[in-house]
C-alpha positions as YAML, in Angstrom:
chain: A
units: angstrom
residues:
- id: 1
  name: MET
  ca: [-24.59, -59.39, -37.63]
- id: 2
  name: LYS
  ca: [-21.17, -58.07, -37.55]
- id: 3
  name: LYS
  ca: [-21.93, -54.53, -39.53]
- id: 4
  name: HIS
  ca: [-25.32, -54.23, -37.20]
- id: 5
  name: SER
  ca: [-23.08, -54.06, -33.97]
- id: 6
  name: ILE
  ca: [-20.39, -51.69, -35.51]
- id: 7
  name: ASN
  ca: [-23.27, -49.63, -36.55]
- id: 8
  name: LEU
  ca: [-24.67, -49.71, -33.03]
- id: 9
  name: VAL
  ca: [-21.38, -49.03, -31.39]
- id: 10
  name: ASN
  ca: [-20.66, -45.98, -33.72]
- id: 11
  name: GLY
  ca: [-24.48, -44.48, -32.66]
- id: 12
  name: MET
  ca: [-23.84, -45.28, -29.02]
- id: 13
  name: MET
  ca: [-20.19, -43.41, -29.35]
- id: 14
  name: LYS
  ca: [-22.00, -40.55, -31.28]
- id: 15
  name: LYS
  ca: [-25.08, -39.70, -28.77]
- id: 16
  name: THR
  ca: [-22.23, -39.87, -25.67]
- id: 17
  name: PHE
  ca: [-20.11, -37.39, -27.76]
- id: 18
  name: TYR
  ca: [-23.20, -35.39, -28.31]
- id: 19
  name: ILE
  ca: [-24.13, -35.57, -24.45]
- id: 20
  name: LEU
  ca: [-20.74, -34.46, -23.64]
- id: 21
  name: PHE
  ca: [-20.92, -31.77, -26.13]
- id: 22
  name: LEU
  ca: [-23.79, -30.14, -24.77]
- id: 23
  name: SER
  ca: [-22.76, -31.07, -21.17]
- id: 24
  name: ALA
  ca: [-19.90, -28.97, -21.98]
- id: 25
  name: ILE
  ca: [-21.52, -26.27, -23.38]
- id: 26
  name: MET
  ca: [-24.28, -25.56, -21.01]
- id: 27
  name: LEU
  ca: [-21.44, -25.91, -18.29]
- id: 28
  name: LEU
  ca: [-19.62, -23.25, -20.23]
- id: 29
  name: ALA
  ca: [-22.58, -21.17, -20.22]
- id: 30
  name: GLY
  ca: [-23.06, -21.20, -16.42]
- id: 31
  name: CYS
  ca: [-19.95, -19.94, -16.07]
- id: 32
  name: LYS
  ca: [-20.39, -16.98, -17.98]
- id: 33
  name: ALA
  ca: [-20.76, -13.71, -15.91]
- id: 34
  name: ARG
  ca: [-23.93, -11.55, -16.53]
- id: 35
  name: LYS
  ca: [-24.77, -7.96, -14.77]
- id: 36
  name: ASN
  ca: [-25.31, -8.91, -10.81]
- id: 37
  name: TYR
  ca: [-24.14, -12.77, -11.60]
- id: 38
  name: PRO
  ca: [-20.48, -13.58, -11.27]
- id: 39
  name: GLY
  ca: [-20.93, -17.20, -12.94]
- id: 40
  name: LEU
  ca: [-19.98, -20.36, -11.50]
- id: 41
  name: GLU
  ca: [-16.81, -20.40, -9.48]
- id: 42
  name: TYR
  ca: [-14.12, -22.98, -9.42]
- id: 43
  name: ALA
  ca: [-12.81, -23.59, -5.71]
- id: 44
  name: PRO
  ca: [-14.46, -19.91, -4.46]
- id: 45
  name: ASN
  ca: [-13.36, -20.79, -0.91]
- id: 46
  name: MET
  ca: [-9.52, -20.19, -2.27]
- id: 47
  name: TYR
  ca: [-10.36, -16.80, -3.01]
- id: 48
  name: HIS
  ca: [-12.73, -15.46, -0.53]
- id: 49
  name: SER
  ca: [-11.42, -13.89, 2.23]
- id: 50
  name: ILE
  ca: [-12.83, -15.57, 5.15]
- id: 51
  name: ALA
  ca: [-11.64, -12.47, 7.47]
- id: 52
  name: TYR
  ca: [-13.74, -9.40, 7.67]
- id: 53
  name: ASP
  ca: [-13.12, -7.00, 4.85]
- id: 54
  name: PRO
  ca: [-13.34, -3.49, 5.37]
- id: 55
  name: LEU
  ca: [-13.98, -2.48, 2.08]
- id: 56
  name: LYS
  ca: [-16.99, -5.45, 1.40]
- id: 57
  name: GLN
  ca: [-20.19, -6.37, 3.60]
- id: 58
  name: ILE
  ca: [-22.26, -9.19, 2.68]
- id: 59
  name: THR
  ca: [-25.38, -9.25, 5.76]
- id: 60
  name: ASP
  ca: [-27.08, -12.30, 4.28]
- id: 61
  name: LYS
  ca: [-25.79, -15.08, 6.59]
- id: 62
  name: ASN
  ca: [-26.97, -17.94, 4.79]
- id: 63
  name: ALA
  ca: [-24.87, -16.78, 1.61]
- id: 64
  name: GLY
  ca: [-22.35, -19.35, 0.22]
- id: 65
  name: ASN
  ca: [-23.91, -22.16, 2.64]
- id: 66
  name: TRP
  ca: [-23.74, -24.79, 0.41]
- id: 67
  name: LEU
  ca: [-20.04, -23.94, 0.39]
- id: 68
  name: SER
  ca: [-19.08, -23.31, 3.83]
- id: 69
  name: SER
  ca: [-16.50, -26.14, 5.60]
- id: 70
  name: ASP
  ca: [-16.80, -24.48, 9.18]
- id: 71
  name: HIS
  ca: [-19.02, -24.78, 11.89]
- id: 72
  name: ASP
  ca: [-19.64, -21.57, 13.06]
- id: 73
  name: GLY
  ca: [-23.37, -21.15, 11.87]
- id: 74
  name: TYR
  ca: [-22.57, -18.92, 8.58]
- id: 75
  name: GLY
  ca: [-22.38, -18.82, 4.81]
- id: 76
  name: GLU
  ca: [-19.22, -18.70, 3.55]
- id: 77
  name: PHE
  ca: [-19.57, -15.78, 1.50]
- id: 78
  name: TYR
  ca: [-20.77, -13.80, 5.28]
- id: 79
  name: THR
  ca: [-18.55, -10.90, 5.92]
- id: 80
  name: SER
  ca: [-20.29, -8.50, 8.74]
- id: 81
  name: ASN
  ca: [-19.19, -8.29, 11.91]
- id: 82
  name: PRO
  ca: [-22.08, -9.04, 14.37]
- id: 83
  name: ASN
  ca: [-20.16, -7.55, 17.15]
- id: 84
  name: ASN
  ca: [-20.18, -3.98, 15.84]
- id: 85
  name: PRO
  ca: [-23.24, -1.42, 15.74]
- id: 86
  name: HIS
  ca: [-25.24, -2.32, 12.39]
- id: 87
  name: ASP
  ca: [-22.74, -5.59, 11.50]
- id: 88
  name: MET
  ca: [-20.40, -2.87, 10.07]
- id: 89
  name: ASN
  ca: [-16.48, -3.83, 9.34]
- id: 90
  name: LEU
  ca: [-14.92, -0.66, 8.92]
- id: 91
  name: ARG
  ca: [-15.42, 1.68, 11.60]
- id: 92
  name: LEU
  ca: [-13.74, 5.04, 12.58]
- id: 93
  name: PRO
  ca: [-11.62, 5.44, 15.15]
- id: 94
  name: PRO
  ca: [-12.83, 6.84, 18.72]
- id: 95
  name: ALA
  ca: [-13.36, 10.51, 18.89]
- id: 96
  name: HIS
  ca: [-10.33, 12.68, 19.78]
- id: 97
  name: THR
  ca: [-7.86, 9.87, 19.52]
- id: 98
  name: VAL
  ca: [-4.18, 10.59, 17.70]
- id: 99
  name: ARG
  ca: [-2.58, 7.89, 15.93]
- id: 100
  name: ARG
  ca: [0.69, 6.49, 16.98]
- id: 101
  name: THR
  ca: [3.40, 4.88, 15.31]
- id: 102
  name: LYS
  ca: [4.74, 1.27, 16.45]
- id: 103
  name: ASP
  ca: [7.63, 3.00, 18.18]
- id: 104
  name: GLY
  ca: [4.78, 5.50, 19.90]
- id: 105
  name: TRP
  ca: [5.75, 8.27, 18.11]
- id: 106
  name: PHE
  ca: [3.12, 11.12, 17.73]
- id: 107
  name: PRO
  ca: [2.46, 12.89, 14.15]
- id: 108
  name: TYR
  ca: [4.22, 15.82, 13.49]
- id: 109
  name: HIS
  ca: [2.62, 18.96, 14.56]
- id: 110
  name: ILE
  ca: [4.18, 21.92, 14.15]
- id: 111
  name: PRO
  ca: [2.93, 23.90, 11.52]
- id: 112
  name: LYS
  ca: [4.40, 24.78, 8.06]
- id: 113
  name: ASP
  ca: [4.92, 28.38, 9.14]
- id: 114
  name: SER
  ca: [7.09, 27.85, 12.59]
- id: 115
  name: VAL
  ca: [10.51, 26.72, 10.84]
- id: 116
  name: ASP
  ca: [12.30, 28.84, 13.32]
- id: 117
  name: LEU
  ca: [10.62, 27.08, 16.16]
- id: 118
  name: ALA
  ca: [11.39, 23.45, 14.71]
- id: 119
  name: SER
  ca: [15.14, 24.85, 14.12]
- id: 120
  name: ARG
  ca: [15.18, 25.37, 17.98]
- id: 121
  name: ILE
  ca: [13.39, 22.79, 19.38]
- id: 122
  name: LEU
  ca: [13.52, 19.66, 17.32]
- id: 123
  name: LYS
  ca: [16.08, 16.68, 18.09]
- id: 124
  name: ASN
  ca: [16.47, 13.96, 15.93]
- id: 125
  name: PRO
  ca: [15.28, 10.54, 18.14]
- id: 126
  name: LEU
  ca: [17.40, 8.07, 15.95]
- id: 127
  name: ASP
  ca: [21.18, 7.62, 16.41]
- id: 128
  name: SER
  ca: [23.99, 8.38, 14.14]
- id: 129
  name: THR
  ca: [25.08, 4.61, 13.35]
- id: 130
  name: ALA
  ca: [26.66, 3.69, 10.20]
- id: 131
  name: ALA
  ca: [24.11, 1.63, 9.17]
- id: 132
  name: LEU
  ca: [20.99, 4.12, 10.18]
- id: 133
  name: VAL
  ca: [23.14, 6.72, 7.76]
- id: 134
  name: GLU
  ca: [23.18, 4.26, 4.91]
- id: 135
  name: GLU
  ca: [19.36, 3.64, 5.25]
- id: 136
  name: GLY
  ca: [19.46, 7.44, 5.01]
- id: 137
  name: HIS
  ca: [21.56, 7.96, 1.88]
- id: 138
  name: GLN
  ca: [19.26, 5.11, 0.30]
- id: 139
  name: LEU
  ca: [16.36, 7.18, 0.97]
- id: 140
  name: PHE
  ca: [17.85, 10.21, -0.08]
- id: 141
  name: LEU
  ca: [18.66, 8.55, -3.63]
- id: 142
  name: VAL
  ca: [15.50, 8.13, -4.19]
- id: 143
  name: TYR
  ca: [14.11, 11.17, -2.66]
- id: 144
  name: CYS
  ca: [16.13, 13.80, -2.98]
- id: 145
  name: LEU
  ca: [18.60, 13.20, -5.83]
- id: 146
  name: PRO
  ca: [16.96, 14.41, -8.61]
- id: 147
  name: CYS
  ca: [16.83, 18.09, -7.65]
- id: 148
  name: HIS
  ca: [20.09, 17.72, -4.90]
- id: 149
  name: GLY
  ca: [22.59, 15.48, -6.67]
- id: 150
  name: GLU
  ca: [24.23, 12.17, -5.25]
- id: 151
  name: GLN
  ca: [26.52, 14.77, -3.15]
- id: 152
  name: GLY
  ca: [24.40, 17.23, -2.59]
- id: 153
  name: HIS
  ca: [25.58, 20.07, -4.44]
- id: 154
  name: GLY
  ca: [22.46, 20.82, -6.41]
- id: 155
  name: ASP
  ca: [23.39, 19.44, -9.67]
- id: 156
  name: GLY
  ca: [20.78, 16.42, -10.02]
- id: 157
  name: PRO
  ca: [18.92, 16.18, -12.79]
- id: 158
  name: VAL
  ca: [16.12, 18.53, -11.98]
- id: 159
  name: GLY
  ca: [18.64, 20.91, -10.39]
- id: 160
  name: LYS
  ca: [20.67, 21.66, -13.58]
- id: 161
  name: VAL
  ca: [17.52, 22.50, -15.37]
- id: 162
  name: PHE
  ca: [15.82, 24.29, -12.47]
- id: 163
  name: LYS
  ca: [18.78, 26.49, -11.21]
- id: 164
  name: GLY
  ca: [19.27, 27.65, -7.83]
- id: 165
  name: VAL
  ca: [18.79, 24.34, -5.73]
- id: 166
  name: PRO
  ca: [21.57, 25.29, -3.17]
- id: 167
  name: ALA
  ca: [24.25, 22.86, -2.16]
- id: 168
  name: TYR
  ca: [24.34, 21.11, 1.31]
- id: 169
  name: ASN
  ca: [28.05, 22.26, 2.45]
- id: 170
  name: ALA
  ca: [27.70, 25.96, 1.02]
- id: 171
  name: GLY
  ca: [27.24, 28.88, 2.82]
- id: 172
  name: ALA
  ca: [24.03, 28.89, 5.20]
- id: 173
  name: THR
  ca: [22.66, 26.00, 4.20]
- id: 174
  name: ALA
  ca: [25.86, 24.11, 6.21]
- id: 175
  name: LYS
  ca: [24.94, 25.19, 9.31]
- id: 176
  name: LEU
  ca: [20.94, 24.00, 9.12]
- id: 177
  name: SER
  ca: [19.83, 22.26, 12.37]
- id: 178
  name: GLU
  ca: [18.70, 18.76, 12.34]
- id: 179
  name: GLY
  ca: [15.00, 20.42, 13.23]
- id: 180
  name: HIS
  ca: [15.40, 22.73, 10.24]
- id: 181
  name: ILE
  ca: [16.13, 19.89, 7.78]
- id: 182
  name: PHE
  ca: [13.30, 17.95, 9.32]
- id: 183
  name: HIS
  ca: [10.46, 20.56, 8.93]
- id: 184
  name: VAL
  ca: [11.74, 21.35, 5.59]
- id: 185
  name: ILE
  ca: [11.57, 17.80, 4.28]
- id: 186
  name: THR
  ca: [8.31, 17.59, 6.00]
- id: 187
  name: TYR
  ca: [6.37, 20.94, 4.66]
- id: 188
  name: GLY
  ca: [9.07, 22.03, 1.63]
- id: 189
  name: ILE
  ca: [10.35, 25.42, 1.04]
- id: 190
  name: ARG
  ca: [9.91, 27.57, -1.80]
- id: 191
  name: ARG
  ca: [9.94, 25.49, -5.17]
- id: 192
  name: MET
  ca: [10.03, 22.39, -2.94]
- id: 193
  name: GLN
  ca: [7.39, 20.65, -2.46]
- id: 194
  name: GLY
  ca: [6.60, 18.34, 1.16]
- id: 195
  name: TYR
  ca: [7.57, 14.68, 1.02]
- id: 196
  name: ALA
  ca: [5.22, 14.30, 4.40]
- id: 197
  name: SER
  ca: [2.96, 12.23, 2.47]
- id: 198
  name: GLN
  ca: [5.71, 10.00, 0.67]
- id: 199
  name: VAL
  ca: [7.96, 9.39, 3.32]
- id: 200
  name: SER
  ca: [7.36, 8.43, 7.02]
- id: 201
  name: GLN
  ca: [8.32, 10.19, 9.87]
- id: 202
  name: GLU
  ca: [10.88, 7.91, 10.82]
- id: 203
  name: ASP
  ca: [12.64, 7.72, 7.11]
- id: 204
  name: ARG
  ca: [12.62, 11.81, 7.25]
- id: 205
  name: TRP
  ca: [14.77, 11.76, 10.11]
- id: 206
  name: LYS
  ca: [16.97, 8.92, 8.52]
- id: 207
  name: ILE
  ca: [17.35, 11.56, 5.80]
- id: 208
  name: VAL
  ca: [18.19, 14.40, 8.02]
- id: 209
  name: ARG
  ca: [21.23, 11.87, 9.43]
- id: 210
  name: TYR
  ca: [22.75, 11.40, 5.91]
- id: 211
  name: VAL
  ca: [22.01, 15.41, 4.99]
- id: 212
  name: GLN
  ca: [24.26, 16.33, 8.29]
- id: 213
  name: VAL
  ca: [27.04, 14.06, 6.35]
- id: 214
  name: LEU
  ca: [26.57, 16.14, 3.32]
- id: 215
  name: GLN
  ca: [26.72, 19.22, 5.18]
- id: 216
  name: LYS
  ca: [30.44, 18.22, 6.61]
- id: 217
  name: GLN
  ca: [31.95, 17.45, 3.16]
- id: 218
  name: GLN
  ca: [34.24, 19.83, 1.82]
...
C-alpha cells in the first residue's frame, strides 16, 4: 500500500512537471517575434508611449484595448491625433514662418559671399563676462583647437600637418571684426569648412568672444 502511494505521488509529480514544461515551451514560443508579429510583451504599457509620436502612427482606435488602463475610449497603442487633418501627428509648420530661438533670434541670413557686409554691421549680442568667455573657451577647445591650436597660433594637430592656418594675434587676422569672425565660423573660408550645422548661433557668438581674447595676446 505504501509503495502504491509513493508511485502515485511520483506519477503526479511527473505529470505536473510535464504540464509545467509544456506550458513554459508554449509561453516562450508565443513570445517569439515573427515577421509582422512582435510577440508577447511583458508590461508593454511601460515602454509604449502614451504621448503622440511624430514618427509612428497607429490609426486603429481599438489597438491595445485589452491593455488600456485609462478612460479615453481608445486602445493603449492608438497614437493618431484626431484634431489634425487625416489624424496626422507630424505636421509641417505654417507657410512663410521662420524659426526663432528661445531668445527670439532669427536664423542668420547674410549670404556667404557677403563677409565684408557682415564685418561692418554684425555686433555680438552677448556680453563679455568672464563666465561667457570661458564658455567660448570650452567650445573653442572642442571645435577649433584641432586646426588653430589651444592658444590660436595655428599650431593644432591638423594645423601642423596642413600648414598655413593663421595665428589670431598676428597680422590682419588680429584686426578682424567680431562680425567677420562669426561669418567665417558660420560659412567657412578657403580650406576651413563652416560650422553652422554643428554649432548653434549662440555658441558661435561665444566662440567669437574667446577668439577676440586670443587676438589680443602677445
